[in-house]
C-alpha positions in Angstrom: -24.5 -19.5 5.4 -24.0 -15.8 5.2 -27.0 -14.0 3.7 -26.2 -12.0 0.6 -27.0 -8.4 1.1 -28.7 -6.6 -1.9 -27.4 -3.3 -1.8 -6.6 1.8 -9.5 20.7 7.5 -24.4 21.0 8.2 -21.1 24.3 6.7 -20.7 25.1 10.4 -19.9 24.9 9.4 -16.2 27.7 8.2 -14.0 30.3 7.6 -16.7 31.6 11.2 -16.0 33.6 9.5 -13.2 35.8 7.9 -15.9 37.2 11.3 -16.8 39.4 11.2 -13.7 43.1 10.7 -14.3 44.6 7.5 -13.0 47.6 5.3 -13.6 47.7 3.1 -16.6 46.6 -0.2 -15.1 44.2 -2.8 -16.4 41.5 -1.0 -14.5 42.5 2.2 -16.3 42.4 0.5 -19.6 39.0 -0.9 -18.9 37.7 2.5 -17.7 39.1 4.2 -20.8 37.5 1.7 -23.0 34.2 2.1 -21.2 34.5 5.9 -21.5 35.2 5.6 -25.2 32.2 3.4 -25.7 30.1 5.7 -23.7 31.2 8.8 -25.6 30.6 6.9 -28.9 27.1 5.9 -27.9 26.4 9.4 -26.6 27.7 10.9 -29.9 25.6 8.5 -31.9 22.5 9.3 -29.9 23.2 13.1 -30.4 23.6 12.5 -34.2 20.4 10.5 -34.4 18.5 13.2 -32.6 20.1 15.9 -34.8 19.2 13.9 -37.9 15.6 13.7 -36.8 15.5 17.3 -36.0 17.3 18.6 -39.1 16.2 16.0 -41.7 13.4 16.5 -44.1 9.8 16.5 -42.7 8.6 13.3 -41.2 4.9 12.6 -40.5 4.0 10.0 -37.9 0.7 8.9 -36.5 -0.3 8.6 -32.8 -3.4 6.7 -31.8 -4.3 7.3 -28.2 -6.8 5.6 -26.0 -8.8 8.0 -23.7 -6.1 8.2 -21.0 -7.4 11.3 -19.2 -7.1 14.4 -21.3 -4.9 12.5 -23.8 -8.2 11.7 -25.3 -9.1 15.3 -25.9 -8.0 17.0 -29.1 -7.9 20.5 -27.7 -5.5 19.5 -25.0 -3.3 17.3 -27.1 -3.1 20.0 -29.8 -1.4 22.3 -27.1 1.1 19.5 -26.3 1.9 19.0 -30.0 2.5 22.8 -30.4 5.1 22.6 -27.6 6.7 19.5 -29.2 6.9 21.2 -32.7 8.5 24.2 -31.2 11.5 21.9 -30.5 11.0 19.4 -33.3 9.5 21.4 -36.2 10.2 18.7 -38.8 8.1 16.0 -37.1 4.4 16.2 -37.7 2.2 14.1 -35.4 -1.3 13.1 -36.7 -3.5 12.0 -33.9 -6.5 9.6 -33.9 -8.6 9.4 -30.7 -9.7 5.9 -29.8 -12.4 4.6 -27.4 -12.4 1.5 -25.4 -15.5 0.4 -27.1 -14.0 -0.1 -30.6 -10.4 1.0 -30.2 -9.0 -2.6 -30.3 -10.9 -3.4 -33.4 -9.6 -0.3 -35.2 -6.0 -1.1 -34.2 -6.3 -4.8 -35.2 -7.9 -3.9 -38.5 -5.1 -1.4 -39.2 -2.5 -4.1 -38.4 -4.1 -6.6 -40.8 -4.2 -3.9 -43.5 -0.6 -3.0 -43.0 -1.7 0.5 -41.9 -0.9 0.3 -38.2 -0.2 3.7 -36.4 3.4 4.6 -35.6 2.6 5.1 -31.9 -0.1 3.9 -29.5 -0.7 5.2 -26.0 -2.1 2.4 -23.8 -1.0 -0.1 -21.2 1.0 -3.3 -20.9 -2.0 -5.6 -21.4 -2.2 -4.4 -25.0 1.3 -3.2 -25.7 3.3 -6.0 -24.1 1.0 -9.0 -23.7 -0.8 -8.5 -27.0 0.8 -6.7 -29.8 4.4 -7.0 -28.5 4.0 -10.7 -27.9 2.7 -11.0 -31.5 5.9 -9.3 -32.9 4.0 -6.2 -34.1 6.0 -3.7 -32.0 9.5 -2.3 -32.0 11.6 -3.2 -29.0 12.3 0.0 -27.1 15.3 -1.3 -25.2 17.4 1.6 -26.1 15.0 4.0 -24.4 15.4 2.1 -21.1 18.7 3.5 -20.0 20.2 2.8 -16.6 18.9 6.1 -15.4 15.4 5.2 -16.5 15.5 1.8 -14.8 16.7 3.2 -11.5 14.1 6.0 -11.5 10.9 4.2 -12.7 9.1 2.1 -10.1 10.2 -1.5 -10.2 6.7 -2.9 -10.6 6.2 -0.6 -13.6 9.5 -1.6 -15.2 8.7 -5.3 -14.9 5.3 -4.8 -16.6 6.9 -3.2 -19.6 9.0 -6.0 -20.9 8.4 -9.6 -22.0 10.0 -12.8 -20.6 13.0 -12.2 -22.9 13.7 -8.8 -21.6 12.4 -6.9 -24.6 10.6 -3.6 -23.7 7.5 -2.9 -25.7 6.3 0.0 -23.6 7.9 3.2 -22.5 5.7 4.3 -19.6 4.4 7.8 -18.8 1.9 7.6 -16.0 0.3 5.3 -13.4 -2.3 5.1 -10.7 -2.8 2.8 -7.7 -6.3 1.8 -6.6 -7.0 2.0 -2.9 -9.9 1.7 -0.5 -11.7 4.4 1.6 -13.4 4.7 4.9 -16.0 7.0 6.5 -13.8 8.9 8.8 -16.7 10.6 10.5 -18.4 7.3 11.5 -15.0 5.8 12.4 -14.4 8.7 14.9 -17.9 8.5 16.3 -17.7 4.8 17.0 -14.1 4.6 18.2 -12.9 2.6 15.2 -10.6 5.4 14.3 -8.0 4.2 16.9 -7.3 1.2 14.6 -6.1 3.5 11.7 -2.6 4.8 11.1 -3.8 8.2 10.1 -0.3 9.5 9.2 0.4 6.8 6.6 -3.1 5.9 5.6 -2.3 2.2 6.4 -3.5 -0.5 8.8 -2.7 -4.0 9.8 -5.1 -6.9 9.0 -5.7 -7.2 12.7 -6.6 -3.6 13.1 -8.8 -3.7 10.0 -10.8 -6.6 11.5 -11.0 -4.8 14.9 -12.4 -1.7 13.1 -15.0 -3.7 11.3 -16.0 -5.4 14.6 -16.2 -2.0 16.3 -18.5 -0.6 13.6 -20.7 -3.8 13.6 -21.1 -3.7 17.4 -22.1 0.0 17.0 -25.0 -1.0 14.9 -23.6 -0.9 11.3 -24.5 -4.2 9.8 -23.2 -3.2 6.3 -19.7 -2.1 7.0 -18.2 -3.3 3.7 -19.3 -5.4 0.7 -17.4 -8.0 -1.2 -19.2 -7.0 -4.5 -19.3 -9.7 -7.2 -22.1 -9.1 -9.7 -19.5 -8.7 -12.4 -15.8 -7.9 -12.8 -16.2 -4.1 -12.6 -14.0 -2.8 -9.8 -12.4 -6.2 -9.2 -9.1 -4.6 -8.7 -10.4 -3.8 -5.2 -11.6 -7.2 -4.2 -8.4 -8.8 -5.5 -6.2 -6.4 -3.6 -8.3 -7.0 -0.4 -7.9 -10.7 -0.2 -4.4 -10.8 -1.6 -3.1 -8.3 0.9 -4.7 -9.5 4.1 -2.3 -12.4 4.7 0.3 -11.9 2.0 -1.2 -13.9 -0.8 -0.8 -13.4 -4.6 -3.0 -13.7 -7.6 -0.4 -15.2 -9.8 3.2 -16.4 -9.5 6.0 -13.8 -10.0 6.7 -15.1 -13.5 3.1 -14.5 -14.5 2.7 -18.0 -15.9 0.1 -19.5 -13.6 -2.6 -18.4 -11.1 -2.1 -19.0 -7.4 -5.5 -17.9 -5.9 -5.9 -21.1 -4.1 -2.9 -20.6 -1.8 -3.3 -21.0 1.9 -2.9 -17.2 2.4 -5.7 -16.3 0.0 -8.0 -19.0 1.3 -7.5 -17.8 4.8 -8.3 -14.2 3.7 -11.6 -15.2 2.0 -12.6 -17.4 4.9 -12.0 -14.6 7.3 -14.0 -12.1 5.2 -16.9 -14.6 4.9 -16.9 -15.1 8.7 -16.6 -11.5 9.7 -19.8 -9.8 10.8 -20.3 -6.5 8.9 -18.6 -7.8 5.7 -21.1 -9.2 3.3 -20.6 -10.9 -0.1 -23.0 -9.1 -2.4 -23.8 -10.5 -5.8 -26.1 -7.7 -6.6 -23.5 -4.9 -7.1 -20.3 -4.2 -8.9 -17.4 -1.9 -7.9 -19.0 1.3 -9.2 -22.3 0.5 -7.4 -20.4 -0.3 -4.2 -18.7 3.2 -4.4 -22.1 4.8 -4.8 -23.4 3.1 -1.7 -20.4 4.2 0.2 -20.8 7.8 -1.0 -24.5 7.6 0.1 -23.4 6.5 3.6 -25.0 3.0 3.3 -21.5 1.3 3.5 -18.8 2.5 5.9 -15.9 1.5 3.7 -15.3 1.0 0.0 -12.9 -1.4 -1.6 -13.2 0.1 -5.1 -11.8 3.6 -4.7 -9.2 6.0 -6.2 -8.8 9.7 -6.8 -11.2 9.7 -9.9 -13.8 7.7 -7.9 -13.7 10.3 -5.1 -13.8 13.3 -7.5 -16.8 11.8 -9.3 -18.8 11.5 -6.0 -17.9 14.6 -4.1 -21.3 16.1 -4.8 -23.1 13.1 -3.5 -21.0 13.0 -0.4 -21.2 16.7 0.2 -20.8 17.5 3.9 -22.4 14.3 5.2 -19.1 12.8 6.1 -15.3 12.9 5.5 -13.8 10.4 3.2 -10.4 9.1 4.3 -8.5 7.0 1.6 -6.7 4.0 2.9 -4.3 1.3 1.7 -5.6 -2.2 2.0 -4.8 -4.1 5.2 -1.7 -6.3 5.4 -0.1 -8.4 8.1 2.3 -5.6 9.2 0.4 -2.7 7.7 3.2 -1.4 5.5 4.0 -4.3 3.1 1.0 -3.4 0.8 0.7 -4.3 -2.8 -2.0 -2.3 -4.6 -3.5 -2.9 -8.0 -3.2 -0.1 -10.5 -3.0 1.1 -14.0 0.1 1.8 -16.2 0.0 3.8 -19.4 2.7 4.5 -21.9 3.8 4.4 -25.5 4.5 1.6 -27.9 5.8 1.8 -31.5 4.6 -0.4 -34.3 7.2 -1.8 -36.6 6.0 -0.4 -39.9 9.4 -0.9 -41.6 10.3 2.8 -41.9 13.4 3.7 -39.9 12.8 7.4 -40.1 9.3 7.1 -38.7 10.6 4.8 -35.9 13.3 7.3 -35.0 10.7 10.2 -35.1 8.3 8.1 -32.9 11.1 7.5 -30.3 11.9 11.2 -30.3 8.3 12.1 -29.6 8.1 9.4 -26.8 11.3 10.7 -25.1 10.0 14.2 -25.4 6.7 13.3 -23.7 8.1 11.0 -21.0 11.6 12.4 -20.3 11.6 16.1 -21.4 8.1 17.3 -20.9 7.2 14.8 -18.2 5.2 16.9 -15.7 2.9 18.4 -18.3 2.4 15.1 -20.1 1.6 13.3 -16.8 -0.8 16.1 -15.7 -2.6 15.7 -19.1 -3.3 12.1 -18.1 -4.7 13.0 -14.7 -2.6 10.3 -13.2 0.9 10.2 -11.6 4.4 9.8 -12.9 6.0 6.4 -13.1 9.2 8.1 -12.0 10.1 8.5 -8.4 12.1 11.6 -9.1 9.2 13.6 -10.6 7.6 16.1 -8.3 4.0 15.8 -7.3 2.0 17.1 -10.3 -0.9 18.0 -8.0 1.0 19.8 -5.2 -1.6 22.6 -5.4 -4.5 20.1 -4.8 -4.4 18.8 -1.3 -6.9 16.0 -1.8 -5.3 14.7 -5.0 -1.9 14.8 -3.5 -3.0 12.4 -0.8 -3.8 9.8 -3.4 -0.3 10.3 -4.9 1.1 8.8 -1.7 -0.3 5.4 -2.7 1.9 5.1 -5.8 4.8 3.8 -3.7 2.6 0.8 -2.8 2.0 -0.3 -6.4 2.3 -4.0 -6.5 3.1 -6.6 -9.2 1.3 -5.9 -12.4 0.1 -9.4 -13.0 -2.6 -8.3 -15.6 -0.2 -9.4 -18.4 -0.6 -13.1 -17.6 -2.1 -15.3 -20.3 -5.8 -16.0 -19.9 -6.4 -12.7 -18.1 -9.9 -12.1 -19.6 -11.1 -15.6 -18.6 -9.6 -15.3 -15.1 -11.4 -12.0 -14.4 -14.7 -13.6 -15.1 -13.9 -16.7 -13.1 -12.8 -14.5 -10.1 -16.2 -12.9 -9.6 -17.9 -16.2 -10.1 -15.7 -17.6 -7.3 -16.8 -14.8 -5.0 -20.4 -15.5 -5.8 -19.9 -19.2 -5.0 -18.3 -18.4 -1.7 -21.1 -16.0 -0.8 -23.7 -18.8 -1.3 -21.8 -21.2 1.0 -19.4 -23.1 -1.3 -16.3 -23.9 0.8 -13.6 -21.4 0.1 -10.9 -23.9 -0.8 -13.2 -25.7 -3.2 -14.2 -22.4 -4.9 -10.6 -21.2 -5.1 -9.4 -24.6 -6.6 -12.1 -24.4 -9.2 -11.1 -20.8 -10.1 -7.4 -21.9 -10.5 -8.3 -24.8 -12.7 -10.4 -22.5 -15.0 -7.8 -19.7 -15.1 -4.8 -21.9 -15.6 -6.6 -23.8 -18.4 -7.1 -20.4 -20.1 -3.4 -19.6 -19.5 -2.5 -22.8 -21.3 -1.2 -24.6 -18.2 
């Protein structure tokens, strides 16, 4: 038994081709009809926006969770000043929520028929909660062909329900990664197992690197932390990626943690010298131990984690962010966060139109500034790096391409997170991996109603 160590309407696109002159065939007739429909839709959208802009004053409410500086009044006030310069007849009143009591405030407002017009948060709340309960307006009209082709596929999938109704229009995202002590890796020879250009590595090379460090005298290379769920996006990404496993099925209807791939990964971690299951720490504490040089790699890491520990790290070593190991090194699926806007259906068409106007302004028109306010990265592949002037933060931006399936919207998620760290604790004390994984799946699927 291994000893426990205490120690992340734009149909204005390609229809311009229909303007070409061709012979009057069935194809021409179809193209002409398509063009007419497109022009009509475009005209209707323009009239709607003009109506919002020129109509009498409309006041809407925006409730925002603390998504970076979107939780700071002085910063949001500047954004609203820019918005009102273009849309002077729309007044946006903002309430700033916390994660401590924000859900209670929103739910109380819903029960009292006083829900805000707009909420800024993620798919867990907007899609899997309020959207699923029929409280939000479907934003399908905002999801144009251009938007769908530009927004990362993993983000797009997370923003709609099983019926294809979109309850979130996304603004920003982040992808959680891991990190290594580059200085120690170079000193021990483990650096040869890292693809420094892409910040990736294969599972085989990951294990070789751990072995090299362990044989060089580092008994605590990495910790599978499991005192609670804090930072569990790191442990989940670790064992899901190692051999191509998945936490849930693609439909997000049941948990698949007991698959052969996941069991193999957990058994490999348990049997690897230098990797220790530690029930005394959570993800934040693991990151602290890495920053102090106690651990040589961290599985709970991202740009914010790095920024918050630069003073501790100082000049003692160089941090090198990495993607999690996968069989071929490049087919990586990182966990992350997605944030965007949802609109409550308060029965007022003018307010709903105004809310959509604000959302499109933030996400489509003023994208770069709105994203930078969040401190995260754009969900759009076409948007330039918002942190091009910050070399360190730009590095973390390269991980957005590896954002994996956003399975957090599955039913029973809260219960599953608790069961997952309990599973790791059981494995750390010698419970056979398959047995522990089967018990987890039984608990999680029961919570999901399976």
